[in-house]
C-alpha positions, 0 to 999 in steps of 0.5 A, a space after each residue: 571098299 568101294 567110294 564113288 562120287 555122288 555129285 561132282 561139279 565142273 569146277 576144280 575148286 570146292 564151292 559151298 555144296 562141295 563134293 559127296 562120296 557114297 561109301 560101300 563095303 566090298 559087298 556093296 552094302 552101303 556104309 554112309 556119305 563122306 561130304 567134303 567141303 571148303 570148311 568141313 568134312 562130314 561123315 553121315 553114317 547109314 541114312 543120316 541126312 547131310 547136316 546131322 553127321 559127325 563134322 570136323 574142320 580141316 585143322 582138326 582132321 589135319 591134326 588127327 592124321 598128323 597125330 597118328 603119324 609115327 
């Protein structure tokens, strides 16, 4: 996988817009964007526009990772 930061603010704290990561496979085929914000994480597959992707709140994401941890 190739992951690149699409927009990174100077401040280390996440602002309202958060950060956006562009995700590509090993052949540089664009897979989508991962948006990380203060309240939610969103996966925008392919050309899905921000706000229309699959969103999870932080507690949901943390539970997903911790449940799979065995």
